C-alpha positions as CSV (number, residue, x, y, z in Angstrom):
1,M,210.3,189.6,49.2
2,S,212.8,189.3,46.4
3,T,212.8,186.2,44.2
4,P,215.8,183.9,44.1
5,A,216.7,185.4,40.5
6,R,217.0,188.9,42.2
7,E,219.1,187.8,45.0
8,A,222.5,189.6,45.3
9,L,225.2,187.9,43.5
10,D,227.8,186.2,45.8
11,R,231.1,187.9,45.5
12,H,233.1,184.8,45.3
13,A,231.1,183.6,42.2
14,T,232.3,186.5,40.1
15,P,235.7,184.7,39.2
16,W,233.8,181.9,37.8
17,L,231.7,184.1,35.5
18,L,235.0,186.0,34.4
19,A,236.6,182.6,33.6
20,T,233.5,181.7,31.7
21,A,233.6,184.7,29.6
22,L,237.3,184.4,28.8
23,A,237.1,180.7,27.8
24,T,234.2,181.3,25.6
25,T,235.3,184.4,23.7
26,A,239.3,184.1,23.5
27,P,239.3,181.8,20.7
28,H,237.2,184.3,18.5
29,V,240.3,186.7,18.6
30,I,241.5,185.0,15.4
31,H,238.2,185.7,13.6
32,Q,237.1,189.0,14.9
33,P,238.4,192.5,13.9
34,L,241.3,193.7,16.1
35,W,239.3,196.5,17.6
36,L,236.6,194.3,18.7
37,S,239.0,192.0,20.3
38,A,240.7,194.9,22.0
39,L,237.3,196.2,23.2
40,A,236.3,192.8,24.6
41,G,239.7,192.5,26.4
42,V,239.4,196.0,27.8
43,M,235.7,195.2,29.2
44,L,236.9,191.9,30.6
45,L,239.9,193.5,32.4
46,W,237.8,196.3,33.7
47,A,235.3,194.0,35.1
48,S,238.1,192.1,36.9
49,W,239.6,195.2,38.4
50,L,236.2,196.4,39.7
51,W,235.7,192.9,41.4
52,W,239.4,192.9,42.7
53,K,239.0,196.3,44.2
54,D,235.4,195.9,45.3
55,E,234.4,198.9,43.4
56,R,230.9,200.0,42.3
57,L,229.9,199.0,38.9
58,P,229.4,201.6,36.2
59,G,226.0,203.2,35.8
60,R,223.4,202.0,33.4
61,W,223.7,205.0,31.1
62,L,227.5,204.2,30.6
63,I,226.5,200.5,29.7
64,V,223.9,201.8,27.2
65,L,226.4,204.0,25.7
66,L,229.0,201.3,25.3
67,V,226.6,199.0,23.7
68,G,225.5,201.6,21.3
69,A,229.0,202.4,20.3
70,G,229.9,198.6,20.0
71,S,226.8,198.0,17.8
72,A,227.6,201.1,15.5
73,G,231.2,199.8,15.2
74,I,230.0,196.3,14.2
75,L,227.4,197.8,11.7
76,I,230.3,199.8,10.1
77,E,232.7,196.9,10.0
78,F,230.2,194.4,8.6
79,R,227.7,196.7,6.8
80,T,225.1,194.6,8.8
81,L,224.1,193.4,12.1
82,F,223.0,190.0,11.0
83,G,225.0,187.1,9.4
84,R,227.7,184.9,10.9
85,D,230.5,187.2,11.6
86,A,228.3,190.2,12.6
87,G,226.1,187.9,14.8
88,V,229.1,186.4,16.5
89,A,230.6,189.7,17.2
90,M,227.4,190.9,18.7
91,L,227.4,187.9,21.2
92,V,231.2,188.5,22.1
93,M,230.5,192.2,22.9
94,F,227.3,191.3,24.9
95,M,229.2,188.8,26.9
96,T,232.0,191.0,27.9
97,M,229.7,194.2,28.7
98,K,227.4,192.0,30.7
99,L,230.2,191.5,33.1
100,L,230.0,195.3,34.1
101,E,226.4,194.8,35.4
102,L,226.8,191.6,37.6
103,K,224.5,192.4,40.5
104,S,222.1,189.7,40.8
105,R,221.9,185.9,40.2
106,R,219.7,186.7,37.2
107,D,222.7,188.6,35.6
108,A,225.0,185.7,36.3
109,M,222.5,183.4,34.5
110,V,222.6,185.5,31.4
111,V,226.4,185.2,31.3
112,V,226.2,181.5,31.6
113,T,223.6,181.2,28.9
114,L,225.7,183.4,26.6
115,G,228.6,181.3,27.4
116,Y,226.7,178.1,26.0
117,F,225.6,180.0,22.9
118,L,229.1,181.2,22.3
119,L,230.5,177.5,22.5
120,L,228.2,176.7,19.5
121,T,229.5,179.6,17.3
122,H,233.0,178.4,17.4
123,Y,231.9,175.5,15.1
124,F,231.0,178.1,12.4
125,Y,234.8,178.6,11.8
126,S,236.5,175.3,12.7
127,Q,235.5,171.7,13.6
128,S,239.0,170.5,14.1
129,I,240.3,168.3,17.0
130,P,241.7,171.2,19.1
131,T,238.6,173.3,18.7
132,G,236.6,170.2,20.0
133,L,239.0,169.5,22.9
134,W,238.9,173.4,24.0
135,L,235.2,173.4,23.8
136,L,234.7,170.4,25.9
137,A,236.9,172.0,28.6
138,A,235.1,175.3,28.1
139,M,231.6,173.4,28.6
140,W,232.9,171.8,31.7
141,L,233.9,175.1,33.2
142,V,230.5,176.8,32.1
143,T,228.8,174.0,33.8
144,A,230.8,174.1,36.9
145,T,230.1,178.0,37.0
146,L,226.3,177.1,36.7
147,I,226.7,174.7,39.7
148,R,228.6,177.1,41.6
149,L,225.9,179.8,41.4
150,H,223.3,177.4,42.9
151,G,225.5,175.8,45.3
152,G,226.7,178.8,47.3
153,P,230.1,179.8,48.7
154,G,230.5,176.6,50.9
155,N,231.1,174.3,48.0
156,P,235.0,173.8,47.5
157,M,236.3,174.4,43.9
158,R,237.3,170.8,43.5
159,A,233.9,169.4,44.5
160,T,232.3,171.8,42.1
161,L,234.5,171.0,39.1
162,S,234.1,167.1,40.0
163,Y,230.1,167.4,40.0
164,A,230.4,169.3,36.7
165,G,232.7,166.7,35.1
166,L,230.3,164.0,36.3
167,L,227.4,165.7,34.6
168,C,229.3,166.0,31.4
169,L,230.3,162.4,31.6
170,Q,226.7,161.3,32.1
171,A,225.8,163.2,28.9
172,I,228.3,161.5,26.7
173,P,225.8,158.4,25.9
174,F,223.3,160.8,24.9
175,M,225.6,162.6,22.9
176,L,226.7,159.4,21.0
177,V,223.1,158.3,20.6
178,L,222.1,161.6,19.0
179,Y,225.2,161.6,16.9
180,L,224.6,158.2,15.4
181,L,220.7,158.2,15.1
182,F,219.8,161.9,14.5
183,P,218.7,162.1,10.9
184,R,221.6,163.3,8.9
185,I,221.1,165.8,6.0
186,S,223.5,166.8,3.2
187,G,225.0,170.1,4.0
188,P,224.7,172.2,7.3
189,L,222.1,171.4,9.9
190,W,220.9,174.9,9.7
191,G,221.0,177.4,6.8
192,L,224.0,179.8,7.2
193,P,224.0,183.3,5.9
194,S,226.1,184.3,2.8
195,D,229.1,185.3,4.6
196,A,229.4,181.8,6.1
197,H,232.2,180.7,3.6
198,A,233.7,184.2,3.1
199,G,236.9,182.9,4.5
200,T,237.3,179.9,2.3
201,T,240.5,180.0,0.2
202,G,241.8,178.0,-2.7
203,L,242.5,178.1,-6.4
204,S,240.7,181.1,-7.9
205,D,238.8,181.0,-11.4
206,T,241.3,183.8,-12.6
207,M,245.1,183.9,-13.0
208,S,247.3,186.9,-12.8
209,P,251.0,187.4,-12.0
210,G,251.7,186.4,-8.4
211,S,248.2,184.9,-7.7
212,I,249.3,181.2,-7.7
213,A,252.7,182.2,-5.9
214,Q,250.7,183.8,-3.1
215,L,248.5,180.7,-2.8
216,A,251.6,178.4,-2.8
217,Q,252.7,180.1,0.5
218,S,249.8,178.3,2.4
219,A,250.1,174.9,3.9
220,D,246.5,174.4,4.3
221,I,245.3,171.0,2.9
222,A,243.4,171.3,-0.5
223,F,242.2,167.6,-0.7
224,R,243.3,164.1,0.2
225,V,243.4,161.2,-2.2
226,R,243.4,157.5,-1.5
227,F,244.1,155.3,-4.5
228,D,242.8,151.7,-4.8
229,G,246.1,150.4,-5.9
230,A,249.7,152.0,-6.0
231,V,250.1,155.7,-6.1
232,P,251.1,156.9,-9.6
233,P,254.3,158.8,-10.1
234,K,254.4,162.4,-9.0
235,Q,255.0,163.6,-12.5
236,K,251.8,162.2,-13.6
237,L,249.6,163.7,-11.0
238,Y,248.0,166.8,-12.5
239,W,244.8,167.7,-10.8
240,R,242.8,169.6,-13.2
241,G,240.9,172.9,-12.4
242,P,239.6,175.8,-14.5
243,V,240.8,176.2,-18.0
244,M,241.5,179.8,-19.0
245,E,241.3,180.9,-22.6
246,Q,240.5,184.7,-22.4
247,F,243.5,187.1,-21.9
248,D,243.4,190.8,-21.2
249,S,247.3,191.3,-21.0
250,T,247.2,191.0,-17.2
251,T,244.7,188.4,-16.2
252,W,243.5,185.0,-17.6
253,R,239.9,184.0,-17.2
254,P,237.8,180.9,-18.4
255,Y,235.7,181.2,-21.5
256,E,232.2,182.4,-20.5
257,G,230.2,180.1,-22.7
258,R,229.3,176.3,-22.2
259,P,231.9,173.9,-23.7
260,P,230.4,170.9,-25.2
261,A,231.1,167.3,-23.9
262,P,234.6,165.8,-24.2
263,N,235.6,163.6,-26.9
264,L,238.7,161.5,-25.6
265,E,240.7,158.5,-26.5
266,I,241.7,156.6,-23.5
267,I,245.0,154.9,-23.9
268,S,245.8,153.3,-20.4
269,P,243.3,151.5,-18.1
270,P,241.7,153.8,-15.7
271,I,242.8,153.9,-11.9
272,R,240.2,154.3,-9.2
273,Y,240.6,156.6,-6.3
274,E,238.7,158.5,-3.6
275,T,239.1,162.1,-3.1
276,T,238.2,164.1,0.0
277,L,237.9,167.8,-1.1
278,E,238.0,170.6,1.3
279,A,235.4,173.4,0.8
280,H,236.8,176.0,-1.7
281,N,233.7,177.8,-2.7
282,Q,234.0,177.0,-6.4
283,R,232.1,174.8,-8.6
284,W,234.9,172.5,-10.0
285,L,236.1,169.3,-8.6
286,L,239.9,168.9,-8.9
287,A,240.0,165.7,-10.7
288,L,243.1,163.7,-12.0
289,D,243.7,164.0,-15.7
290,A,241.8,162.6,-17.5
291,P,238.5,161.8,-15.6
292,A,236.8,158.5,-16.8
293,E,234.3,158.0,-14.0
294,L,232.5,160.8,-12.0
295,P,229.8,161.1,-9.5
296,S,226.3,161.4,-10.6
297,D,225.9,165.0,-9.9
298,F,228.9,166.2,-11.7
299,G,229.6,167.1,-15.4
300,L,232.6,166.9,-17.7
301,N,233.0,169.4,-20.6
302,S,235.4,169.3,-23.4
303,Q,238.1,170.9,-21.6
304,L,238.1,168.2,-19.0
305,T,237.1,170.4,-16.2
306,V,234.8,168.5,-13.7
307,T,232.0,170.8,-12.4
308,K,229.0,170.9,-10.2
309,R,226.0,173.1,-10.2
310,Q,226.5,174.5,-6.8
311,A,229.7,175.7,-5.2
312,I,231.4,173.2,-2.9
313,T,230.9,174.9,0.4
314,E,231.7,171.9,2.8
315,R,234.2,169.0,2.8
316,Q,232.9,166.2,0.5
317,R,234.1,162.9,-0.4
318,F,233.9,161.4,-4.0
319,R,234.8,158.3,-5.8
320,L,236.3,158.7,-9.2
321,S,238.4,157.0,-11.8
322,A,241.0,158.5,-14.3
323,S,243.3,157.6,-17.2
324,L,246.7,159.0,-17.0
325,D,247.4,158.3,-20.6
326,Y,244.8,159.7,-23.0
327,R,244.5,161.8,-26.1
328,F,242.1,164.6,-27.2
329,N,240.1,164.0,-30.4
330,T,242.0,165.4,-33.3
331,A,239.0,167.3,-34.5
332,E,238.1,170.6,-32.9
333,D,235.7,173.5,-33.4
334,P,237.3,176.2,-35.5
335,A,235.8,178.8,-33.3
336,V,237.4,177.2,-30.2
337,L,240.8,177.3,-32.1
338,Q,240.3,180.8,-33.1
339,R,239.4,181.7,-29.5
340,N,242.7,180.2,-28.3
341,L,244.7,182.4,-30.7
342,A,243.4,185.8,-29.6
343,L,245.5,188.3,-27.9
344,P,245.1,191.9,-26.8
345,V,245.9,194.4,-29.6
346,G,249.3,195.9,-29.3
347,S,250.4,194.0,-26.1
348,N,253.8,192.5,-25.6
349,P,255.3,193.6,-28.9
350,D,258.8,191.8,-28.0
351,A,257.1,188.5,-27.5
352,R,255.1,189.0,-30.7
353,A,258.4,189.7,-32.6
354,L,260.2,186.7,-31.2
355,A,257.3,184.3,-31.9
356,S,257.0,185.6,-35.5
357,Q,260.5,185.0,-36.0
358,W,260.2,181.3,-34.8
359,R,257.0,181.0,-36.9
360,S,258.6,182.0,-40.2
361,N,261.0,179.1,-40.4
362,S,259.8,176.3,-37.9
363,A,257.2,173.7,-37.5
364,P,255.0,173.8,-34.3
365,E,257.0,171.1,-32.5
366,A,260.2,173.1,-33.1
367,I,258.6,176.3,-31.9
368,V,257.8,174.4,-28.7
369,S,261.1,173.3,-28.2
370,K,262.6,176.8,-28.7
371,A,260.2,178.1,-26.2
372,L,261.2,175.6,-23.6
373,A,264.9,176.0,-24.4
374,L,264.5,179.7,-23.7
375,F,263.0,179.0,-20.3
376,A,265.8,176.6,-19.4
377,N,268.3,179.5,-20.0
378,E,269.0,182.0,-17.3
379,F,265.5,181.8,-15.9
380,T,264.8,181.5,-12.0
381,Y,261.9,179.7,-10.4
382,T,260.9,181.8,-7.3
383,L,258.0,182.8,-5.2
384,R,259.4,186.4,-5.0
385,P,258.9,187.6,-8.7
386,P,259.3,191.3,-9.1
387,L,256.3,193.2,-10.1
388,L,255.2,193.6,-13.6
389,G,253.6,196.4,-15.7
390,R,251.0,196.2,-18.5
391,N,253.3,194.3,-21.0
392,G,254.2,191.8,-18.2
393,V,255.0,189.0,-20.5
394,D,257.7,191.1,-22.3
395,E,259.1,192.3,-19.0
396,F,259.3,188.7,-17.7
397,L,260.9,187.3,-20.8
398,F,263.5,190.0,-21.5
399,Q,264.0,191.8,-18.3
400,T,263.3,190.1,-15.1
401,R,263.3,186.3,-15.9
402,R,262.1,185.5,-12.4
403,G,258.7,184.1,-11.9
404,F,256.5,181.2,-10.6
405,C,254.5,178.8,-12.5
406,E,251.9,181.3,-13.7
407,H,254.5,183.5,-15.2
408,Y,256.0,180.6,-17.2
409,A,252.5,179.2,-18.2
410,A,251.3,182.7,-19.3
411,A,254.4,183.6,-21.2
412,F,254.5,180.2,-23.0
413,V,250.8,180.5,-24.0
414,V,251.4,184.0,-25.3
415,L,254.4,182.9,-27.3
416,M,252.4,180.0,-28.9
417,R,249.6,182.2,-29.9
418,N,251.8,184.8,-31.4
419,A,253.4,181.8,-33.4
420,G,250.1,180.8,-34.7
421,I,249.6,177.8,-32.4
422,P,246.3,177.7,-30.4
423,A,247.1,177.6,-26.6
424,R,245.4,177.8,-23.4
425,V,246.2,178.0,-19.5
426,V,245.1,175.2,-17.2
427,G,245.0,175.9,-13.4
428,G,245.0,173.1,-10.8
429,Y,247.4,171.4,-8.5
430,Q,250.5,169.2,-9.3
431,G,251.9,166.3,-7.2
432,G,251.0,165.7,-3.5
433,E,252.7,164.1,-0.5
434,Y,252.1,160.6,0.4
435,N,251.4,159.8,4.1
436,P,252.5,156.2,4.9
437,L,250.6,156.3,8.1
438,D,247.1,156.3,6.7
439,G,247.8,155.8,2.8
440,Y,246.5,159.1,1.7
441,L,248.1,161.3,-0.6
442,V,247.9,165.0,0.8
443,V,247.6,167.9,-1.7
444,R,248.2,171.3,-0.2
445,Q,247.6,174.8,-1.4
446,S,251.5,175.1,-1.8
447,D,250.9,172.5,-4.6
448,A,248.8,174.8,-6.7
449,H,250.1,174.9,-10.2
450,A,249.5,176.2,-13.8
451,W,250.5,174.6,-17.1
452,A,249.7,175.0,-20.7
453,E,248.0,173.0,-23.5
454,I,248.5,173.6,-27.3
455,W,246.7,172.3,-30.3
456,L,248.8,170.3,-32.7
457,D,247.2,169.0,-35.9
458,G,246.8,165.1,-35.7
459,Q,247.4,165.1,-32.0
460,G,244.8,167.5,-30.5
461,W,245.4,169.4,-27.3
462,V,248.7,168.5,-25.8
463,R,249.8,169.2,-22.3
464,I,253.0,171.3,-22.0
465,D,254.5,172.3,-18.6
466,P,256.9,175.1,-19.1
467,T,257.9,175.0,-15.3
468,A,259.5,171.7,-15.9
469,A,262.0,173.3,-18.2
470,V,263.2,175.8,-15.7
471,S,262.8,173.6,-12.6
472,P,262.3,169.8,-13.3
473,S,262.4,169.0,-9.6
474,R,259.1,171.0,-9.1
475,I,257.3,168.4,-11.1
476,E,259.3,165.2,-10.1
477,T,259.7,165.8,-6.3
478,G,257.8,168.7,-5.2
479,I,257.8,172.4,-4.5
480,A,260.1,172.1,-1.3
481,D,262.8,170.7,-3.5
482,A,262.5,173.1,-6.3
483,L,262.8,176.2,-4.3
484,P,265.8,177.2,-2.1
485,F,265.5,177.3,1.6
486,G,264.4,180.8,2.6
487,E,261.8,181.3,-0.1
488,P,258.5,182.3,1.6
489,L,257.2,178.6,1.7
490,P,255.2,177.5,4.9
491,A,257.6,176.0,7.4
492,L,255.5,173.0,7.5
493,V,256.4,172.3,3.8
494,Q,259.9,173.7,3.9
495,W,261.3,171.8,6.9
496,R,262.7,168.4,5.7
497,S,263.9,167.0,9.1
498,E,262.9,163.4,9.3
499,W,261.4,163.8,12.9
500,V,259.5,166.9,12.0
501,R,258.1,164.9,9.0
502,T,257.2,162.0,11.1
503,L,255.3,164.2,13.7
504,R,253.5,165.9,10.8
505,Y,252.5,162.5,9.2
506,R,251.1,161.4,12.6
507,W,249.2,164.6,13.2
508,E,247.8,164.6,9.7
509,A,246.8,161.0,9.9
510,I,244.8,161.8,13.2
511,N,243.1,164.7,11.5
512,N,242.4,162.7,8.5
513,A,240.7,160.0,10.6
514,W,238.7,162.6,12.6
515,N,237.5,164.3,9.2
516,Q,236.7,160.8,7.6
517,N,235.0,159.1,10.5
518,I,233.5,161.8,12.6
519,L,233.0,164.9,10.5
520,G,232.5,162.7,7.4
521,Y,229.6,160.8,9.0
522,D,227.2,161.6,6.2
523,P,223.5,160.1,5.3
524,Q,225.3,157.5,3.2
525,R,227.5,156.3,6.2
526,Q,224.6,156.5,8.7
527,R,222.6,154.1,6.3
528,E,225.4,151.7,6.1
529,L,225.7,151.7,10.0
530,L,222.0,151.1,10.5
531,A,222.0,148.3,7.9
532,R,224.8,146.6,9.9
533,L,222.7,147.0,13.0
534,G,219.7,145.2,11.3
535,L,217.8,148.4,10.1
536,P,218.3,148.4,6.2
537,D,215.3,150.6,5.4
538,T,215.4,153.7,7.5
539,D,213.6,157.0,7.0
540,W,213.3,159.9,9.4
541,R,210.3,158.3,11.1
542,N,212.2,155.1,11.9
543,L,215.1,157.2,13.1
544,A,212.9,159.2,15.3
545,I,211.5,155.9,16.9
546,A,215.0,154.4,17.4
547,L,216.2,157.7,18.7
548,G,213.4,158.0,21.3
549,A,213.9,154.3,22.2
550,A,217.5,154.6,22.8
551,C,217.2,157.7,24.8
552,G,214.4,156.2,26.8
553,L,216.8,153.2,27.8
554,L,219.6,155.6,28.5
555,V,217.2,157.5,30.9
556,T,216.0,154.5,32.4
557,G,219.5,153.2,33.0
558,L,220.8,156.4,34.4
559,M,217.7,156.5,36.9
560,G,218.5,153.0,38.1
561,W,222.2,153.8,38.5
562,T,221.3,156.9,40.5
563,L,218.8,154.9,42.8
564,Y,221.3,152.3,43.2
565,Q,223.9,154.9,44.2
566,R,221.6,156.5,46.8
567,P,222.9,156.2,50.4
568,S,220.9,153.7,52.2
569,H,219.4,154.6,55.8
570,D,220.4,152.4,58.6
571,P,217.5,150.3,60.2
572,V,217.3,152.4,63.3
573,T,216.9,155.7,61.2
574,R,214.3,153.9,58.9
575,L,212.1,152.8,62.0
576,W,212.4,156.4,63.6
577,H,211.4,158.0,60.3
578,K,208.4,155.5,60.2
579,A,207.3,156.6,63.6
580,L,207.6,160.4,62.5
581,R,205.3,159.6,59.7
582,H,202.7,158.1,62.0
583,L,202.8,161.4,64.0
584,A,202.5,163.4,60.7
585,R,199.3,161.5,59.9
586,R,198.0,162.6,63.4
587,Q,198.7,166.3,62.5
588,V,201.9,166.6,64.8
589,N,204.4,168.6,62.8
590,C,208.0,167.2,63.2
591,A,210.7,169.7,62.5
592,P,214.0,168.1,61.1
593,W,216.3,169.8,63.7
594,E,214.2,168.7,66.8
595,T,215.7,166.2,69.0
596,P,213.8,163.1,70.2
597,L,213.5,164.3,73.8
598,D,212.4,167.7,72.7
599,L,209.7,166.1,70.3
600,A,208.6,163.7,73.3
601,R,208.2,166.8,75.5
602,R,206.1,168.7,72.9
603,V,204.0,165.7,72.3
604,R,203.1,165.6,76.0
605,E,202.1,169.2,76.2
606,Q,200.1,169.4,72.8
607,R,199.0,165.8,72.3
608,P,199.0,164.0,75.7
609,E,196.7,161.2,74.3
610,L,199.7,160.2,72.0
611,A,202.4,160.7,74.6
612,E,201.8,157.3,76.3
613,S,202.4,155.4,73.1
614,F,205.3,157.6,71.7
615,Q,207.4,157.7,74.8
616,P,208.5,154.2,74.5
617,V,209.4,154.6,70.8
618,V,211.8,157.4,72.0
619,D,213.2,155.5,74.7
620,A,213.9,152.4,72.5
621,Y,215.3,154.7,69.7
622,L,217.7,156.3,72.1
623,L,218.7,153.0,73.5
624,A,219.3,151.5,69.9
625,R,221.1,154.6,68.5
626,Y,223.3,155.5,71.6
627,G,223.0,152.3,73.9
628,T,223.7,148.6,73.5
629,D,220.4,147.2,72.1
630,H,221.2,146.3,68.6
631,S,218.5,143.8,68.0
632,L,216.1,146.6,67.3
633,K,213.2,144.3,68.6
634,T,212.2,146.7,71.3
635,L,212.1,149.8,68.8
636,R,210.3,147.9,66.2
637,D,207.6,146.7,68.7
638,A,207.3,150.2,70.1
639,V,206.6,151.5,66.5
640,A,204.2,148.9,66.0
641,Q,202.2,149.9,69.2
642,L,202.2,153.5,67.8
643,R,200.4,152.4,64.8
644,R,197.4,151.0,66.8
């Protein structure tokens, strides 16, 4: 005899399985290669067509061939069958191909199990509110499918969905207890492979023509900032990243050595703020110039770049302070100054000739003024600059005159170095947009910026932003006002309608609350919560005890509620079942479908010694159930006589 797992699958259960496969795999379309998504879609449509036409499923040899071809394609695409992306691709392929061999309940259970696994994989790519809502709905559907597999075709769809929803609601208290009391660790709960952060985008540690312009076309949030006091003016908000000193005529790179500690003169009192930095897979923290107070695990070098030993691969929150008015020490290592004068031999001869002409009869301050005046004359600030060749600075200065901030910063530094003034490029972000609903300043990838620093005797390193000369509104009000409508800015940044801006503020405030309070529930916040609950000293053992106690109380409460909700039998039925138990103890088997009269007839035939005491019970039960004797005294006395 076949086991239940080998039972043939009910035909009307297949649509539930198809819906489960679609709900759990569809969001991966935006992360997986196009060919894999197309293959999964074909498999799903094929399985649906076979079910609709009640056609025979493909043979095992064809399934094996498809699995082999799909695995080979994944191996070629990702160069491995392991890791985040390759592993998720394998699960998607297995899910859709399993639909082509749905013959038994065991096959259906494999689809349901794969569905639950695929729900977890979506959090590898996104932990946003829409992702969470979609996965809750998908979990409801998968659970309903599991119920449908065991409930049979007689259960209506509405009852199945209601029962699944009730089970999910009952799990919410356990979810909250696990979320609050499960020991938190810094970083992911499990180790992720090296490709886990492959899609992370942000400011790079190199700069070439067009690199920042391309980044500025993204509306993704780089970080959020909340100041303890008033928000400083936008033109003072320079968020410092890598300082690039080495130039190969095309690309700027940071100095590969280890700069010493900074030597600054703080002019204005520091302002305090908290920054929530999105993962960018780099080592630097984009701090406000000039950092005065840092987290304990960060360091500050002489270039004012705040760095960490490990790359930042998850959203993190930091408390900092900064002084907006400061001055570098007027003494600098001659090797550093010499490094910031170096240029590739023979590159950009026209820029060298112009800078030599300025140098022959001008002081450094006058040279800076001439360079800024040059940019203010017939230059265009645009995200669509033309391509440049090897002598890109010459082409930009004397031919195209169209560029983004990296073009102006690079050209300015090249001019300064040719004029004998040490100079370097600084990458980072500038400005930000204040959200009045939650009090956070939002800095996007579109706020990415590059500026310059020059060395002046008696003043030290001085910030010069050449972009301000050609487009002052970029620094004062933001990139949306600096570029004309139609430039390839994200629509989210470019649209300036008041109602669109209000909707965006609301949505970003909700997202920020989700990030800060839900996703940002780290070990420190857990300790603070437990301290408020009267548990100031907690380690993993105490948390495990508290977690076990809380789950035990929840289980007890749920059991009590379930018992309370059980339907109560009426007194007549309880007395009748009591009589049946007396017969069972005397080896009389009472079938559930047997009527009282049939049971009495069988007792007379098989156990005549019990018939005399059992017949009054049957008569009293029929009278109480279908007659007018509602006192139950006769039935109760008859059952009592049966016990003797």
